[in-house]
C-alpha positions as CSV (number, residue, x, y, z in Angstrom):
1,M,-25.6,7.2,3.6
2,P,-24.3,3.7,2.3
3,H,-23.0,1.4,4.8
4,I,-19.6,0.1,3.7
5,L,-18.0,-3.2,4.7
6,H,-14.2,-3.3,3.9
7,V,-12.6,-6.8,3.6
8,T,-8.9,-6.6,4.1
9,P,-6.0,-9.1,5.0
10,E,-4.3,-6.5,7.2
11,V,-5.1,-3.2,8.8
12,L,-3.3,-1.0,11.2
13,P,-2.7,-0.9,14.2
14,F,-3.4,-4.6,14.2
15,S,-1.5,-6.2,11.5
16,K,0.9,-5.0,9.0
17,T,3.2,-5.9,6.1
18,G,3.1,-2.9,4.1
19,G,1.0,0.0,2.6
20,L,-2.3,-1.9,2.5
21,A,-2.4,-1.8,5.9
22,D,-2.2,1.9,6.2
23,V,-5.0,2.2,3.5
24,S,-7.1,-0.1,5.3
25,R,-7.4,2.0,8.3
26,A,-7.1,5.5,6.9
27,L,-9.8,5.0,4.2
28,P,-12.4,3.5,6.5
29,E,-11.7,6.2,9.0
30,A,-11.9,9.0,6.5
31,L,-15.3,7.4,5.6
32,S,-16.4,7.3,9.3
33,R,-15.5,11.1,9.8
34,L,-17.9,11.8,6.7
35,G,-20.5,10.5,8.7
36,H,-20.7,6.9,7.2
37,K,-21.3,3.6,8.8
38,V,-18.1,1.7,8.1
39,T,-16.8,-1.8,9.1
40,V,-13.8,-3.7,8.5
41,V,-13.2,-7.5,8.5
42,T,-9.9,-9.0,8.9
43,P,-8.2,-11.9,10.3
44,L,-7.2,-12.3,13.9
45,Y,-3.3,-12.9,13.4
46,A,-1.1,-13.9,16.2
47,C,0.5,-10.6,16.1
48,V,-2.7,-8.8,17.3
49,D,-2.7,-7.5,20.7
50,R,-5.5,-9.3,22.3
51,T,-6.0,-6.7,25.1
52,K,-7.2,-4.4,22.4
53,V,-10.1,-6.4,21.0
54,R,-13.0,-8.2,22.8
55,Q,-14.8,-11.4,21.9
56,V,-18.1,-11.3,20.3
57,P,-20.6,-14.1,21.0
58,A,-20.7,-15.5,17.7
59,M,-19.1,-18.5,15.6
60,V,-19.0,-18.7,11.7
61,Q,-19.1,-22.1,10.0
62,V,-17.5,-22.5,6.7
63,R,-18.4,-25.5,4.5
64,P,-17.2,-27.7,3.0
65,A,-13.7,-26.5,4.1
66,G,-14.7,-27.5,7.6
67,V,-13.5,-24.4,9.0
68,A,-14.9,-22.4,12.1
69,F,-14.2,-18.9,13.3
70,D,-14.6,-17.1,16.7
71,V,-15.3,-13.2,16.4
72,Y,-13.7,-10.5,18.0
73,E,-14.1,-6.6,17.4
74,S,-12.5,-3.4,18.2
75,V,-13.3,0.3,17.2
76,L,-10.9,2.9,15.7
77,P,-10.8,6.4,16.9
78,A,-13.4,7.8,14.2
79,G,-15.7,5.2,15.0
80,T,-14.9,2.4,12.5
81,R,-16.0,-1.0,13.8
82,V,-13.1,-3.6,13.2
83,L,-14.1,-7.4,13.1
84,F,-11.8,-10.1,13.5
85,L,-12.3,-13.7,12.2
86,A,-10.3,-15.9,14.6
87,N,-8.8,-19.4,13.7
88,D,-5.6,-19.9,15.5
89,D,-4.9,-23.0,13.1
90,L,-5.1,-20.7,10.1
91,F,-3.9,-17.3,11.4
92,G,-2.1,-17.9,14.7
93,R,1.3,-17.9,13.1
94,P,4.5,-15.8,13.4
95,H,3.8,-14.2,9.8
96,L,0.9,-13.0,7.9
97,Y,1.4,-14.7,4.6
98,A,4.8,-16.0,4.2
99,T,8.2,-16.9,5.7
100,R,11.5,-16.1,4.5
101,D,11.2,-19.7,2.8
102,G,8.2,-18.6,1.0
103,D,4.3,-18.6,1.0
104,Y,2.5,-20.7,3.5
105,P,1.3,-23.6,1.3
106,D,-2.4,-23.7,2.8
107,N,-2.8,-19.8,1.7
108,Y,-5.7,-20.8,-0.6
109,L,-7.5,-22.4,2.5
110,R,-6.7,-19.5,5.1
111,F,-7.8,-16.7,2.6
112,G,-10.5,-18.6,0.9
113,A,-12.1,-19.7,4.0
114,F,-11.7,-16.1,5.3
115,S,-13.4,-14.7,2.3
116,S,-16.3,-17.2,2.6
117,A,-16.7,-16.6,6.2
118,V,-17.4,-12.9,5.4
119,F,-20.8,-13.9,4.6
120,G,-21.4,-16.2,7.6
121,L,-20.3,-13.3,9.6
122,M,-22.8,-10.9,8.1
123,R,-25.6,-13.4,8.8
124,A,-24.5,-14.0,12.2
125,L,-24.5,-10.4,13.3
126,R,-27.1,-9.0,10.9
127,L,-24.9,-6.8,8.8
128,Y,-26.4,-5.7,5.6
129,P,-23.8,-3.3,4.1
130,D,-24.5,-1.6,0.8
131,V,-21.1,-1.9,-0.7
132,I,-18.5,-4.6,0.1
133,H,-15.1,-3.3,-0.5
134,C,-12.4,-5.7,-1.0
135,H,-8.7,-5.4,-1.0
136,D,-6.2,-7.7,-2.9
137,W,-6.1,-11.4,-3.7
138,Q,-6.5,-12.3,-0.2
139,A,-10.1,-10.9,-0.3
140,A,-10.8,-11.4,-4.1
141,L,-13.2,-14.5,-3.7
142,V,-15.5,-12.4,-1.9
143,P,-17.0,-11.1,-5.3
144,V,-17.0,-14.7,-6.5
145,Y,-18.9,-15.9,-3.6
146,N,-21.1,-13.1,-3.9
147,A,-21.8,-13.8,-7.7
148,I,-22.7,-17.6,-7.0
149,H,-24.9,-16.6,-4.3
150,L,-27.5,-14.5,-6.2
151,D,-25.3,-11.4,-6.4
152,L,-26.8,-9.9,-3.5
153,F,-24.2,-7.1,-2.7
154,A,-22.5,-4.3,-4.6
155,T,-18.7,-5.3,-4.7
156,V,-15.6,-3.2,-5.3
157,L,-12.2,-4.8,-5.6
158,T,-9.0,-2.8,-5.3
159,I,-5.7,-3.7,-6.9
160,H,-2.8,-2.5,-4.3
161,N,-0.2,-4.6,-6.4
162,L,-1.0,-6.8,-9.4
163,A,2.1,-8.9,-9.2
164,Y,0.3,-10.7,-6.1
165,Q,-2.5,-12.9,-7.4
166,G,-3.1,-15.9,-5.2
167,T,-2.5,-18.7,-7.6
168,F,-3.2,-22.3,-6.7
169,P,-3.7,-25.9,-8.1
170,P,-7.1,-26.3,-9.5
171,D,-8.2,-28.9,-7.0
172,V,-8.7,-26.1,-4.3
173,L,-12.1,-25.2,-5.9
174,P,-14.1,-28.0,-4.3
175,V,-12.4,-27.4,-1.1
176,L,-13.6,-24.1,-1.0
177,G,-17.1,-24.8,-2.2
178,L,-16.8,-23.2,-5.6
179,P,-17.9,-24.9,-8.7
180,W,-15.6,-26.5,-11.4
181,D,-17.4,-24.3,-14.2
182,L,-15.5,-21.5,-12.7
183,F,-12.3,-23.0,-14.0
184,N,-12.0,-21.6,-17.6
185,L,-10.0,-19.1,-19.4
186,E,-12.6,-16.4,-19.1
187,Q,-13.1,-16.5,-15.1
188,M,-10.5,-18.3,-12.7
189,E,-8.3,-20.2,-14.8
190,F,-4.7,-18.8,-15.2
191,Y,-2.2,-20.9,-16.9
192,G,-3.4,-24.2,-15.4
193,K,-4.0,-22.7,-12.0
194,V,-6.8,-21.0,-10.1
195,N,-6.2,-17.3,-9.9
196,F,-8.1,-15.7,-6.9
197,L,-7.3,-12.1,-8.1
198,K,-8.5,-13.1,-11.5
199,G,-11.9,-14.3,-10.2
200,G,-12.4,-11.3,-8.3
201,L,-11.7,-9.0,-11.3
202,C,-14.1,-11.0,-13.2
203,F,-17.1,-10.7,-10.9
204,A,-16.3,-7.3,-8.8
205,D,-18.9,-4.5,-10.1
206,R,-16.2,-2.0,-9.8
207,I,-12.4,-2.3,-9.9
208,T,-10.1,0.3,-8.4
209,T,-6.2,0.8,-8.6
210,V,-4.5,3.1,-6.2
211,S,-3.5,5.7,-8.7
212,P,-4.8,6.9,-11.9
213,R,-1.5,6.1,-13.9
214,Y,-1.4,2.3,-12.4
215,A,-5.1,2.0,-13.8
216,R,-3.9,2.4,-17.3
217,E,-0.4,0.7,-16.7
218,V,-2.3,-2.5,-15.6
219,M,-3.8,-2.9,-19.1
220,T,-0.5,-3.2,-20.9
221,P,1.8,-6.2,-21.1
222,L,4.7,-4.4,-19.3
223,F,2.5,-4.0,-16.0
224,G,-0.6,-6.2,-16.6
225,C,1.3,-9.5,-15.1
226,G,-0.8,-11.6,-17.5
227,L,-4.2,-10.1,-16.4
228,E,-4.0,-7.1,-18.9
229,G,-6.4,-8.6,-21.4
230,L,-9.0,-9.0,-18.7
231,L,-8.6,-5.6,-17.3
232,A,-8.7,-4.1,-20.8
233,R,-12.1,-5.9,-21.4
234,R,-13.3,-4.5,-18.2
235,A,-11.8,-1.0,-18.7
236,G,-15.3,0.7,-18.2
237,V,-15.5,-0.3,-14.5
238,V,-11.8,0.2,-13.9
239,H,-11.1,3.5,-11.8
240,G,-7.6,5.0,-10.5
241,I,-8.1,6.8,-7.2
242,L,-5.0,7.9,-5.6
243,N,-4.1,6.8,-2.0
244,G,-3.8,9.5,0.8
245,V,-1.9,10.3,3.7
246,D,-2.7,10.1,7.2
247,Y,-1.4,13.4,8.2
248,G,-2.5,12.5,12.0
249,E,0.7,10.3,11.8
250,W,3.0,11.7,9.1
251,S,3.1,15.5,9.8
252,P,6.5,17.3,10.8
253,A,4.5,19.8,12.9
254,Y,3.5,17.3,15.5
255,D,5.2,13.9,14.6
256,P,6.1,12.4,18.2
257,F,9.2,10.2,16.6
258,I,11.2,13.5,15.7
259,P,13.3,15.5,17.9
260,A,12.0,19.0,16.7
261,H,9.0,20.0,14.8
262,F,8.8,22.1,11.9
263,S,6.5,23.6,9.0
264,A,6.9,25.3,5.9
265,D,6.6,28.5,7.5
266,A,9.1,27.7,10.5
267,M,12.0,25.1,9.0
268,A,14.4,25.5,11.8
269,G,13.4,22.1,13.3
270,K,14.1,20.3,10.1
271,A,17.9,21.2,10.8
272,A,17.8,19.8,14.3
273,C,16.1,16.5,12.6
274,R,19.2,16.3,10.0
275,A,21.5,16.7,12.8
276,A,19.8,13.8,15.0
277,L,19.9,11.7,11.9
278,V,23.6,12.2,11.3
279,E,24.3,11.3,14.9
280,K,22.1,8.3,14.9
281,M,23.2,7.0,11.7
282,G,26.9,7.5,12.4
283,L,27.4,9.9,9.3
284,S,30.1,12.3,9.3
285,D,29.8,15.9,9.2
286,G,30.0,17.5,5.8
287,P,28.5,20.1,3.5
288,G,26.7,17.5,0.9
289,P,23.0,16.4,1.0
290,I,21.6,13.5,2.7
291,F,19.8,11.0,0.7
292,G,17.3,8.8,2.3
293,A,15.7,5.4,1.5
294,V,13.1,3.4,3.4
295,G,11.0,0.4,2.2
296,R,10.8,-3.2,1.4
297,L,14.4,-4.0,0.1
298,A,13.2,-5.8,-3.2
299,A,14.0,-5.6,-6.7
300,Q,10.5,-4.3,-7.3
301,K,11.3,-1.3,-5.3
302,G,14.5,-0.7,-7.3
303,F,16.8,-0.9,-4.3
304,D,19.0,-3.3,-6.5
305,L,19.4,-0.2,-8.9
306,L,20.1,2.1,-5.9
307,A,22.8,-0.1,-4.8
308,S,24.4,0.1,-8.1
309,V,24.8,3.8,-7.9
310,V,25.6,4.4,-4.3
311,P,29.4,4.4,-4.8
312,D,28.9,7.1,-7.5
313,M,26.6,9.0,-5.0
314,V,29.5,9.1,-2.4
315,A,32.0,10.3,-5.0
316,L,29.7,13.1,-5.8
317,G,29.6,14.2,-2.0
318,A,26.4,12.4,-0.9
319,R,25.7,10.7,2.2
320,V,23.1,7.9,2.0
321,V,21.1,6.2,4.8
322,I,18.8,3.2,4.1
323,L,16.4,1.3,6.2
324,G,14.2,-1.7,5.4
325,T,14.0,-5.5,5.3
326,G,13.3,-7.6,2.4
327,E,14.7,-10.0,-0.2
328,A,18.0,-11.7,1.2
329,L,19.8,-11.1,-2.1
330,V,18.9,-7.3,-2.3
331,E,19.7,-6.8,1.5
332,D,23.3,-8.4,0.9
333,M,23.8,-6.1,-2.0
334,L,22.9,-2.9,0.1
335,A,24.9,-4.2,3.1
336,R,28.1,-4.1,1.1
337,C,27.5,-0.7,0.1
338,A,28.0,0.3,3.7
339,I,31.0,3.0,4.2
340,P,31.6,4.4,7.7
341,G,30.6,8.0,7.7
342,K,29.3,8.0,4.4
343,V,26.8,5.2,3.9
344,T,24.7,3.6,6.6
345,V,22.3,0.7,5.8
346,R,20.0,-0.7,8.6
347,I,18.4,-4.1,7.9
348,A,15.5,-3.7,10.3
349,Y,12.1,-2.7,10.7
350,D,12.1,0.6,12.8
351,N,9.1,2.9,12.4
352,A,10.7,5.7,14.6
353,L,13.8,5.6,12.6
354,A,11.7,5.7,9.5
355,H,10.1,9.0,10.6
356,L,13.4,10.5,11.5
357,I,15.0,9.7,8.0
358,E,12.0,11.2,6.4
359,A,12.5,14.5,8.6
360,G,16.2,14.7,8.5
361,S,16.9,13.6,4.9
362,D,17.4,16.5,2.2
363,F,16.2,13.9,-0.5
364,F,14.3,10.6,-0.8
365,V,15.1,8.0,-3.3
366,M,12.4,5.8,-4.7
367,P,13.6,4.1,-7.6
368,S,10.7,1.4,-8.1
369,R,10.6,-0.6,-11.3
370,Y,6.8,-0.3,-10.8
371,E,4.7,1.3,-8.1
372,P,0.9,1.1,-7.9
373,C,0.9,4.2,-5.7
374,G,3.6,4.5,-3.4
375,L,3.3,6.7,0.1
376,N,6.9,7.5,1.2
377,Q,7.0,10.2,-1.7
378,L,4.0,11.8,-0.3
379,Y,5.4,11.6,3.4
380,S,8.7,13.0,2.1
381,M,6.8,16.0,0.5
382,A,5.1,16.7,3.7
383,Y,8.6,16.7,5.5
384,G,10.1,19.2,2.9
385,T,12.4,16.0,1.9
386,L,12.2,16.2,-2.1
387,P,11.5,12.8,-3.6
388,I,13.6,11.5,-6.3
389,V,11.4,8.8,-8.2
390,H,11.2,6.5,-11.3
391,A,8.1,8.0,-13.2
392,V,5.9,5.0,-12.8
393,G,2.2,4.5,-11.4
394,G,1.4,6.8,-8.3
395,L,5.1,8.1,-8.5
396,D,4.5,9.8,-11.9
397,D,1.2,11.0,-10.7
398,T,2.3,12.8,-7.5
399,V,5.7,14.3,-8.3
400,V,6.5,17.2,-10.6
401,D,10.1,17.2,-11.8
402,V,12.2,20.2,-11.3
403,D,13.3,20.4,-15.0
404,E,10.1,19.2,-16.7
405,D,8.0,21.9,-14.9
406,P,10.0,24.3,-12.8
407,D,7.2,26.2,-11.8
408,Q,5.2,23.6,-10.2
409,A,8.2,21.2,-9.3
410,T,7.8,19.2,-6.2
411,G,10.8,16.6,-6.9
412,L,12.9,15.1,-9.3
413,K,12.1,11.9,-11.7
414,F,13.9,9.7,-14.1
415,R,11.9,8.0,-17.0
416,T,14.4,5.1,-17.9
417,F,15.0,2.5,-15.3
418,T,18.8,2.6,-15.6
419,A,21.7,3.5,-13.4
420,E,22.6,6.4,-15.7
421,A,19.1,7.7,-15.4
422,L,19.0,7.7,-11.8
423,L,22.5,8.9,-11.2
424,D,21.5,11.9,-13.7
425,R,18.9,13.0,-10.9
426,V,21.1,12.6,-8.0
427,R,23.4,15.0,-9.7
428,R,20.5,17.4,-10.4
429,A,19.6,17.1,-6.7
430,I,23.0,17.9,-5.6
431,S,23.1,20.9,-8.0
432,L,19.6,22.0,-6.5
433,Y,20.9,21.6,-3.1
434,G,23.8,24.2,-3.9
435,D,20.9,26.7,-4.7
436,P,19.5,27.3,-1.5
437,E,16.9,29.9,-2.8
438,R,15.4,27.7,-5.6
439,L,15.7,24.7,-3.4
440,Q,13.5,26.4,-0.7
441,K,11.0,27.2,-3.5
442,V,10.6,23.5,-4.4
443,I,10.6,22.5,-0.9
444,S,7.6,25.0,0.2
445,R,5.6,23.8,-2.8
446,A,6.2,20.2,-2.0
447,M,5.1,20.8,1.6
448,A,1.8,22.6,0.3
449,Q,0.8,19.3,-1.4
450,D,-2.7,18.1,0.0
451,Y,-3.0,14.5,-0.2
452,S,-5.2,13.9,2.6
453,W,-7.5,11.0,3.1
454,D,-10.6,13.1,3.0
455,V,-9.8,14.0,-0.5
456,A,-9.6,10.4,-1.7
457,A,-12.5,9.1,0.5
458,R,-14.8,11.5,-1.3
459,K,-13.9,10.0,-4.7
460,Y,-14.6,6.7,-3.3
461,L,-17.9,7.8,-2.0
462,T,-18.8,9.1,-5.6
463,L,-18.0,5.6,-7.0
464,Y,-20.0,3.8,-4.5
465,E,-23.0,6.1,-5.1
466,E,-22.7,5.6,-9.1
467,L,-22.4,2.1,-8.5
468,L,-25.5,1.7,-6.1
469,E,-27.4,3.9,-8.7
470,S,-26.7,1.6,-11.6
471,R,-27.5,-1.6,-9.7
472,R,-30.8,0.3,-8.8
473,V,-31.3,1.0,-12.5
474,G,-30.3,-2.3,-13.6
475,Q,-32.8,-4.1,-11.1
476,A,-35.7,-1.9,-12.1
477,Q,-35.1,-2.9,-15.6
């Protein structure tokens, strides 16, 4: 049974900016439950609760960067070992990657040294994984370092969002101990800069994306972010595996953040959650449906599109609740949409309120311009809150529209990224809400979907095993 080492820039419950942290906990834990030895390596940020970790008697030196890391560890409930690389000069900061003014300018050193230190950590602790599974650009140099150091390990690189690539001036290469001959069009050069993610995509043995459709989309100019040619050339090693849901955290049957529990067979608790949401968000009583939206308030997530239709939604009888933080321009657009009793916008990160919005809303709006996988549409289905999504990436993979396939429907989808198309699906949702019998059939079907991490983990295991077998055959030849 292979030992899998995950290298990730964030992992719950220690650090988080987005869904990557959820994946970096849930997938290793699912693999651990299946009986595998699993280790996670991540930075020790200032946000990590030091009472939850203990120091390991080891130190890792990274040359020529001149950086040293102390080592800490913790253990997740299913047995996954989490190792932290600690350097307060690099990671003891208020934020993980950036402030509102932009990225930390030394991110190349922070995550380049982190990636290099993974190999020193393995030597120091005598870790010998069969597969190193890396996540996003912050860990993408791991396959590069592996390749220039005799290709000792099988590597997998997962793209969680191709728009974030880690591009820096070319003179960072010698600082990070990487040879200048990597700075060429076929490997790490990207419009005159060094591209960390491109390097990882060139050298990783296997590449995965977080949904099957996104695996196809990244090979097109519309979604490839300049790397579509490289990914198309490597299409034979690109696989799309849909993210899962941690039903231990996201289940209406035992969610600690909601006032009443419920299930597909006993829905009374959802009405209590809806009433609690109305009270907490200051909504007026009324017969119309509640539309919720939670997420990073950014143009990529389509919140600007949502802002443009909120007045029309209210005119149709809807009430709207929106929660999140993000881009200042989008935050301001949404804040101006607030209408007492009708539209409440909360610019904040509030996990408990996010759970209540999932449980208490009737519909959940996700109008992303692009979406590698998406998790909130999966959470929404589990809570009987029908998702309204733009048909891209994992949103298209997971939601079946009420009109496109009525017998299999689990939500609503719009296929053109326009206000008119989104508003059309809102009108359709309101119409469906007025047909309680049909509405309940769609809700029951949505709640019956199984997107557990055990399903996804088995697909990753198949990928690991195929990769290891192919390397054995290659080495034998």
